C-alpha positions as a Markdown table, in Angstrom:
| # | Residue | x | y | z |
|---|---|---|---|---|
| 1 | Met | 102.8 | 136.7 | 104.7 |
| 2 | Ala | 102.2 | 139.6 | 106.8 |
| 3 | Gly | 102.4 | 138.3 | 110.6 |
| 4 | Ser | 105.0 | 136.0 | 109.9 |
| 5 | Leu | 108.9 | 136.1 | 111.0 |
| 6 | Leu | 110.5 | 134.8 | 107.7 |
| 7 | Val | 113.5 | 132.7 | 107.6 |
| 8 | Ala | 115.3 | 134.8 | 105.4 |
| 9 | Leu | 115.0 | 137.7 | 107.6 |
| 10 | Leu | 116.5 | 135.8 | 110.4 |
| 11 | Ile | 119.3 | 134.3 | 108.2 |
| 12 | Ser | 120.9 | 137.9 | 107.7 |
| 13 | Ala | 120.1 | 139.2 | 111.3 |
| 14 | Ala | 120.9 | 136.4 | 113.3 |
| 15 | Cys | 124.6 | 137.4 | 114.2 |
| 16 | Gly | 122.8 | 140.1 | 116.0 |
| 17 | Leu | 121.4 | 138.0 | 118.8 |
| 18 | Ala | 122.0 | 139.1 | 122.3 |
| 19 | Ala | 123.5 | 136.0 | 123.7 |
| 20 | Ala | 125.0 | 132.9 | 122.2 |
| 21 | Pro | 123.7 | 129.7 | 123.3 |
| 22 | Arg | 126.5 | 127.3 | 124.8 |
| 23 | Ala | 127.8 | 124.9 | 122.3 |
| 24 | Ala | 127.3 | 121.2 | 122.1 |
| 25 | Ala | 129.4 | 118.5 | 120.4 |
| 26 | Ser | 126.6 | 119.0 | 118.1 |
| 27 | Gly | 124.0 | 121.4 | 118.5 |
| 28 | Val | 123.8 | 123.9 | 121.5 |
| 29 | Trp | 122.4 | 123.8 | 124.8 |
| 30 | Leu | 120.4 | 126.6 | 125.7 |
| 31 | Glu | 120.5 | 128.6 | 129.1 |
| 32 | Pro | 119.5 | 126.9 | 131.8 |
| 33 | Ser | 115.6 | 127.0 | 132.5 |
| 34 | Ser | 113.1 | 125.6 | 134.7 |
| 35 | Ala | 109.1 | 125.4 | 133.9 |
| 36 | Gly | 108.5 | 127.8 | 136.4 |
| 37 | Asp | 111.1 | 130.2 | 134.5 |
| 38 | Ala | 109.4 | 129.3 | 131.0 |
| 39 | Ala | 106.2 | 129.8 | 132.1 |
| 40 | Ala | 107.0 | 133.7 | 133.5 |
| 41 | Val | 108.6 | 134.5 | 130.0 |
| 42 | Trp | 105.7 | 132.8 | 128.1 |
| 43 | Thr | 102.7 | 134.8 | 129.6 |
| 44 | Pro | 99.3 | 134.3 | 127.3 |
| 45 | Asp | 100.4 | 138.1 | 125.8 |
| 46 | Arg | 103.4 | 136.8 | 124.9 |
| 47 | Val | 102.6 | 133.9 | 123.3 |
| 48 | Arg | 100.2 | 136.2 | 121.3 |
| 49 | Glu | 102.9 | 138.2 | 120.0 |
| 50 | Ala | 105.0 | 135.3 | 118.4 |
| 51 | Arg | 104.7 | 134.9 | 115.3 |
| 52 | Pro | 105.0 | 132.5 | 112.8 |
| 53 | Val | 108.8 | 131.1 | 112.0 |
| 54 | Glu | 107.7 | 130.5 | 108.1 |
| 55 | Leu | 109.6 | 129.2 | 105.4 |
| 56 | Arg | 108.3 | 130.0 | 101.9 |
| 57 | Arg | 109.8 | 130.0 | 98.5 |
| 58 | Glu | 109.3 | 132.4 | 95.9 |
| 59 | Thr | 107.6 | 130.6 | 92.8 |
| 60 | Ala | 106.0 | 127.4 | 92.5 |
| 61 | Val | 106.8 | 125.0 | 89.5 |
| 62 | Ala | 103.7 | 124.4 | 87.3 |
| 63 | Ser | 103.1 | 120.3 | 87.9 |
| 64 | Ala | 100.8 | 118.2 | 89.7 |
| 65 | Ala | 102.3 | 118.3 | 92.7 |
| 66 | Ala | 102.3 | 122.3 | 92.7 |
| 67 | Ala | 98.5 | 122.6 | 91.4 |
| 68 | Gly | 96.6 | 124.5 | 94.0 |
| 69 | Glu | 93.3 | 122.4 | 93.5 |
| 70 | Phe | 94.8 | 119.8 | 95.5 |
| 71 | Gly | 93.3 | 121.4 | 98.7 |
| 72 | Ser | 92.4 | 119.6 | 102.1 |
| 73 | Asn | 91.0 | 121.4 | 105.2 |
| 74 | Phe | 93.1 | 121.8 | 108.2 |
| 75 | Glu | 90.3 | 120.8 | 110.6 |
| 76 | Glu | 90.3 | 121.5 | 114.2 |
| 77 | Val | 90.9 | 118.8 | 117.2 |
| 78 | Ala | 88.1 | 118.9 | 119.3 |
| 79 | Asp | 90.2 | 117.4 | 122.4 |
| 80 | Pro | 94.1 | 117.6 | 121.8 |
| 81 | Thr | 94.6 | 116.1 | 125.3 |
| 82 | Ala | 93.3 | 113.0 | 123.6 |
| 83 | Pro | 96.2 | 110.3 | 123.4 |
| 84 | Glu | 96.7 | 110.2 | 119.6 |
| 85 | Phe | 96.6 | 114.5 | 119.7 |
| 86 | Arg | 98.6 | 115.3 | 123.2 |
| 87 | Ile | 102.1 | 114.3 | 121.6 |
| 88 | His | 101.8 | 117.5 | 119.2 |
| 89 | Gly | 102.1 | 120.9 | 120.7 |
| 90 | Val | 103.4 | 124.6 | 119.9 |
| 91 | Ile | 106.8 | 125.6 | 119.9 |
| 92 | Leu | 107.8 | 128.9 | 121.4 |
| 93 | Leu | 110.9 | 130.8 | 120.3 |
| 94 | Ser | 112.7 | 133.9 | 121.6 |
| 95 | Phe | 114.8 | 135.4 | 119.1 |
| 96 | Gly | 116.0 | 138.2 | 121.1 |
| 97 | Ile | 116.0 | 141.7 | 119.5 |
| 98 | Leu | 114.0 | 140.1 | 116.6 |
| 99 | Gly | 111.1 | 139.2 | 118.8 |
| 100 | Tyr | 109.1 | 136.1 | 119.5 |
| 101 | Gly | 108.2 | 133.3 | 117.2 |
| 102 | Arg | 106.2 | 129.9 | 117.1 |
| 103 | Cys | 106.5 | 126.6 | 115.3 |
| 104 | Ser | 104.6 | 123.2 | 115.9 |
| 105 | Gly | 106.6 | 120.3 | 117.2 |
| 106 | Thr | 105.7 | 116.2 | 117.9 |
| 107 | Ala | 107.1 | 114.5 | 120.9 |
| 108 | Val | 108.6 | 111.0 | 120.0 |
| 109 | His | 109.6 | 108.1 | 121.8 |
| 110 | Ser | 113.2 | 108.2 | 122.9 |
| 111 | Ala | 115.1 | 106.6 | 126.2 |
| 112 | Asn | 115.3 | 110.0 | 127.3 |
| 113 | Lys | 111.9 | 110.5 | 127.4 |
| 114 | Ser | 112.5 | 114.7 | 126.1 |
| 115 | Val | 112.8 | 114.5 | 122.1 |
| 116 | Val | 111.0 | 116.9 | 120.6 |
| 117 | Ile | 111.1 | 117.0 | 116.2 |
| 118 | Thr | 110.4 | 120.0 | 114.3 |
| 119 | Ala | 111.6 | 121.8 | 111.2 |
| 120 | Gly | 115.4 | 122.8 | 111.0 |
| 121 | His | 114.4 | 126.3 | 110.5 |
| 122 | Cys | 112.4 | 126.6 | 113.9 |
| 123 | Val | 115.7 | 126.4 | 115.4 |
| 124 | Asn | 118.5 | 127.4 | 112.6 |
| 125 | Ser | 119.1 | 129.9 | 109.8 |
| 126 | Gly | 120.3 | 127.2 | 107.6 |
| 127 | Arg | 123.4 | 129.4 | 107.0 |
| 128 | Gly | 126.7 | 128.6 | 109.1 |
| 129 | Asp | 125.3 | 127.7 | 112.2 |
| 130 | His | 123.3 | 130.3 | 113.4 |
| 131 | Trp | 120.8 | 129.1 | 116.3 |
| 132 | Leu | 117.7 | 130.9 | 116.7 |
| 133 | Ala | 116.6 | 130.6 | 120.0 |
| 134 | Glu | 117.5 | 132.1 | 123.1 |
| 135 | Glu | 114.5 | 131.0 | 125.2 |
| 136 | Ala | 112.2 | 128.3 | 123.8 |
| 137 | Ala | 109.4 | 126.1 | 125.0 |
| 138 | Phe | 107.2 | 123.1 | 124.0 |
| 139 | Val | 103.5 | 123.2 | 124.8 |
| 140 | Pro | 101.7 | 119.9 | 124.5 |
| 141 | Gly | 98.3 | 119.7 | 123.6 |
| 142 | Tyr | 97.8 | 123.5 | 123.6 |
| 143 | Arg | 94.3 | 124.9 | 123.3 |
| 144 | Tyr | 93.3 | 128.6 | 123.7 |
| 145 | Gly | 95.8 | 129.5 | 126.3 |
| 146 | Gln | 95.2 | 126.0 | 128.4 |
| 147 | Arg | 98.4 | 124.1 | 129.1 |
| 148 | Pro | 97.1 | 120.9 | 130.3 |
| 149 | Phe | 100.3 | 119.3 | 130.4 |
| 150 | Gly | 102.2 | 122.2 | 131.6 |
| 151 | Ile | 105.3 | 124.0 | 129.7 |
| 152 | Phe | 108.5 | 122.2 | 128.8 |
| 153 | Pro | 111.2 | 124.3 | 128.8 |
| 154 | Val | 113.7 | 123.6 | 125.7 |
| 155 | Arg | 117.3 | 122.7 | 126.7 |
| 156 | Trp | 119.0 | 121.9 | 123.6 |
| 157 | Ile | 118.6 | 122.3 | 120.1 |
| 158 | Asp | 120.3 | 120.7 | 116.4 |
| 159 | Ser | 119.4 | 120.2 | 113.2 |
| 160 | Thr | 120.1 | 118.1 | 110.5 |
| 161 | Arg | 124.0 | 119.1 | 109.5 |
| 162 | Arg | 123.0 | 119.8 | 105.9 |
| 163 | Trp | 120.4 | 121.9 | 107.0 |
| 164 | Ala | 122.7 | 123.9 | 109.5 |
| 165 | Gly | 125.4 | 124.0 | 107.2 |
| 166 | Ser | 123.6 | 125.3 | 103.7 |
| 167 | Gly | 120.2 | 125.4 | 104.3 |
| 168 | Asn | 119.2 | 122.6 | 101.6 |
| 169 | Phe | 115.3 | 122.3 | 101.8 |
| 170 | Asn | 116.0 | 118.8 | 101.5 |
| 171 | Tyr | 116.9 | 118.4 | 105.3 |
| 172 | Asp | 114.9 | 121.0 | 106.8 |
| 173 | Val | 114.6 | 118.7 | 110.2 |
| 174 | Gly | 115.1 | 119.8 | 113.7 |
| 175 | Ala | 115.5 | 118.1 | 116.9 |
| 176 | Met | 115.0 | 119.8 | 120.8 |
| 177 | Asp | 115.7 | 118.1 | 124.3 |
| 178 | Val | 113.3 | 119.3 | 126.6 |
| 179 | Gly | 113.4 | 119.8 | 130.4 |
| 180 | Arg | 110.6 | 118.4 | 133.1 |
| 181 | Asn | 107.2 | 120.1 | 133.5 |
| 182 | Gly | 106.3 | 122.0 | 136.9 |
| 183 | Ala | 104.8 | 118.7 | 138.2 |
| 184 | Gly | 108.3 | 117.2 | 137.6 |
| 185 | Glu | 107.6 | 115.1 | 134.6 |
| 186 | Leu | 109.5 | 114.1 | 131.6 |
| 187 | Leu | 107.8 | 114.7 | 128.4 |
| 188 | Gly | 107.4 | 111.0 | 127.7 |
| 189 | Glu | 106.0 | 110.2 | 131.3 |
| 190 | Ala | 103.4 | 113.4 | 130.5 |
| 191 | Val | 102.2 | 112.4 | 126.8 |
| 192 | Gly | 104.1 | 109.6 | 125.8 |
| 193 | Gly | 105.5 | 110.1 | 122.1 |
| 194 | Ala | 105.5 | 108.8 | 118.5 |
| 195 | Lys | 107.3 | 106.5 | 117.2 |
| 196 | Ile | 109.9 | 107.6 | 114.1 |
| 197 | Ala | 110.9 | 106.1 | 111.1 |
| 198 | Trp | 113.1 | 107.0 | 108.4 |
| 199 | Gly | 114.3 | 105.2 | 105.3 |
| 200 | Leu | 110.7 | 104.6 | 104.1 |
| 201 | Lys | 109.5 | 104.5 | 100.2 |
| 202 | Pro | 108.4 | 108.2 | 100.0 |
| 203 | Arg | 104.6 | 107.0 | 99.0 |
| 204 | Gln | 102.6 | 107.1 | 102.7 |
| 205 | Asp | 99.5 | 108.0 | 104.0 |
| 206 | Phe | 100.1 | 110.6 | 106.2 |
| 207 | Val | 98.4 | 112.5 | 108.7 |
| 208 | Val | 99.6 | 116.2 | 109.1 |
| 209 | His | 99.7 | 117.9 | 112.8 |
| 210 | Gly | 100.2 | 121.3 | 113.4 |
| 211 | Tyr | 99.2 | 124.8 | 115.0 |
| 212 | Pro | 98.8 | 127.2 | 112.0 |
| 213 | Ala | 98.5 | 130.5 | 113.3 |
| 214 | Glu | 98.0 | 132.8 | 110.2 |
| 215 | Glu | 94.6 | 133.5 | 108.3 |
| 216 | Pro | 92.1 | 131.9 | 108.5 |
| 217 | Phe | 93.7 | 130.4 | 111.6 |
| 218 | Asp | 94.7 | 131.7 | 115.0 |
| 219 | Gly | 97.1 | 129.4 | 116.7 |
| 220 | Glu | 95.0 | 128.6 | 119.5 |
| 221 | Thr | 93.8 | 125.2 | 118.2 |
| 222 | Gln | 95.8 | 122.1 | 117.0 |
| 223 | Arg | 94.8 | 121.3 | 113.4 |
| 224 | Val | 95.0 | 118.3 | 111.3 |
| 225 | Cys | 94.5 | 117.0 | 107.8 |
| 226 | Gly | 93.7 | 113.3 | 108.1 |
| 227 | Asn | 94.1 | 112.3 | 104.6 |
| 228 | Ala | 96.9 | 114.4 | 103.5 |
| 229 | Thr | 97.7 | 112.5 | 100.3 |
| 230 | Tyr | 101.0 | 112.1 | 98.7 |
| 231 | Leu | 101.1 | 114.2 | 95.5 |
| 232 | Gly | 104.8 | 113.8 | 94.4 |
| 233 | His | 108.1 | 115.7 | 94.6 |
| 234 | Asp | 108.7 | 119.1 | 94.5 |
| 235 | Pro | 110.5 | 119.4 | 91.0 |
| 236 | Gln | 112.6 | 122.5 | 92.6 |
| 237 | Ser | 114.0 | 120.0 | 95.3 |
| 238 | Leu | 116.1 | 118.5 | 92.5 |
| 239 | Gly | 118.4 | 121.5 | 92.5 |
| 240 | His | 120.0 | 120.5 | 95.8 |
| 241 | Ala | 121.6 | 117.4 | 97.1 |
| 242 | Gly | 120.0 | 114.7 | 98.9 |
| 243 | Pro | 116.2 | 113.2 | 98.4 |
| 244 | Gln | 113.5 | 115.0 | 97.0 |
| 245 | Asp | 111.1 | 116.9 | 99.3 |
| 246 | Leu | 107.6 | 115.6 | 99.6 |
| 247 | Ala | 104.0 | 117.4 | 98.6 |
| 248 | Val | 101.1 | 116.5 | 100.7 |
| 249 | Arg | 97.4 | 117.4 | 100.1 |
| 250 | Cys | 96.7 | 120.1 | 103.2 |
| 251 | Asp | 96.1 | 123.8 | 103.4 |
| 252 | Val | 98.8 | 125.0 | 105.9 |
| 253 | Thr | 99.6 | 128.7 | 106.7 |
| 254 | Gly | 102.5 | 130.1 | 109.0 |
| 255 | Gly | 102.8 | 128.5 | 112.5 |
| 256 | Ala | 102.3 | 124.7 | 111.2 |
| 257 | Ser | 106.0 | 124.6 | 110.3 |
| 258 | Gly | 107.6 | 121.7 | 112.3 |
| 259 | Gly | 104.2 | 119.9 | 112.5 |
| 260 | Gly | 104.2 | 116.4 | 112.2 |
| 261 | Trp | 103.4 | 113.9 | 109.4 |
| 262 | Leu | 102.2 | 110.8 | 110.8 |
| 263 | Ile | 101.8 | 107.3 | 109.2 |
| 264 | His | 100.1 | 104.0 | 110.6 |
| 265 | Gly | 98.6 | 106.2 | 113.0 |
| 266 | Asp | 101.4 | 106.3 | 115.5 |
| 267 | Thr | 104.5 | 107.0 | 113.5 |
| 268 | Leu | 106.4 | 110.2 | 112.6 |
| 269 | Asn | 107.5 | 110.3 | 109.1 |
| 270 | Gly | 107.6 | 113.7 | 108.2 |
| 271 | Val | 107.3 | 117.7 | 109.2 |
| 272 | Thr | 106.0 | 120.5 | 107.7 |
| 273 | Ser | 108.7 | 122.6 | 105.8 |
| 274 | Tyr | 107.5 | 125.3 | 103.4 |
| 275 | Gly | 104.9 | 126.7 | 101.1 |
| 276 | Tyr | 105.2 | 128.9 | 98.1 |
| 277 | Phe | 104.0 | 132.7 | 98.3 |
| 278 | Asp | 101.6 | 132.1 | 95.5 |
| 279 | Gln | 99.4 | 129.1 | 96.5 |
| 280 | Gln | 97.9 | 127.7 | 100.0 |
| 281 | Thr | 98.6 | 124.2 | 99.3 |
| 282 | Pro | 100.1 | 122.0 | 98.8 |
| 283 | Asp | 102.1 | 121.2 | 101.7 |
| 284 | Tyr | 105.8 | 120.6 | 101.4 |
| 285 | Gly | 108.5 | 118.5 | 103.8 |
| 286 | Pro | 111.7 | 116.6 | 103.5 |
| 287 | Tyr | 111.9 | 113.0 | 103.0 |
| 288 | Phe | 112.9 | 111.3 | 106.4 |
| 289 | Gly | 116.3 | 109.4 | 105.5 |
| 290 | Lys | 119.5 | 108.7 | 107.6 |
| 291 | Glu | 120.2 | 112.4 | 108.2 |
| 292 | Val | 117.2 | 112.5 | 110.1 |
| 293 | Gly | 118.0 | 109.5 | 111.9 |
| 294 | Arg | 121.6 | 110.5 | 113.0 |
| 295 | Leu | 119.7 | 113.6 | 114.2 |
| 296 | Tyr | 117.1 | 111.8 | 116.2 |
| 297 | Gly | 119.9 | 109.4 | 117.7 |
| 298 | Arg | 121.8 | 112.7 | 118.6 |
| 299 | Ala | 118.8 | 114.0 | 120.8 |
| 300 | Ala | 117.9 | 110.4 | 122.1 |
| 301 | Arg | 121.5 | 110.5 | 123.8 |
| 302 | Met | 121.0 | 114.1 | 125.4 |
| 303 | Lys | 120.9 | 113.2 | 129.5 |
């Protein structure tokens, strides 16, 4: 869509980034940055420049899961500082010569109190380990420029290995490890975190969170689909290895990528991955299987 930073463009241009992040055993470490540094980069004007990092597929398959009539409003969250909402936030990304991007993400419980889960395409092109962020930050509870819990600079990024290696939609999940905010707090100390689960049955009652930034939304408020009904699988995901992607009832737009799908009110069990150019709904996301569990384990071990 017209203001989006499409991943297809990032894939072809990723090698042109100005500076390569520092390699880790898995994923990459970004250049060291403090909360003050991140705040200086991510001014209100810069945030407004950031375009949604959007992953859209060309043609929808005619099926119950792909039918446009299954809509659900993405309602505004009045108070994103409330305990059940503060764990969700905006992810801000710098792509060097490609400009600035944005996604959504969710803080999750971990021993290091610093893990954010998002979509894989928000950190990696999905083609041969081209990492997409030079400078990145997570802003939980964001609303109309307000940063009630501060800004958390991203230190390390990773994705499932199948996403990084081949761009397999069925594994479009990413993770971040963030530093302390300006008050010296770890992310888990400031906002807490969701539980995370994988290996469950696909049919769940999901609540979808995110910061959509394309019309009719503007990226300034957190949105929620409180009844994101499970609609089945995306038939096109059958053409890729791994468990099929899930479809849920929720009208999302660019910027919501990486937004958390919660079950039982407190457990992350999915993220927004993609939509189709010819339909507004449903929202599609990868099934959380063992590969996601391994990704979370790597992120939770970061020091």
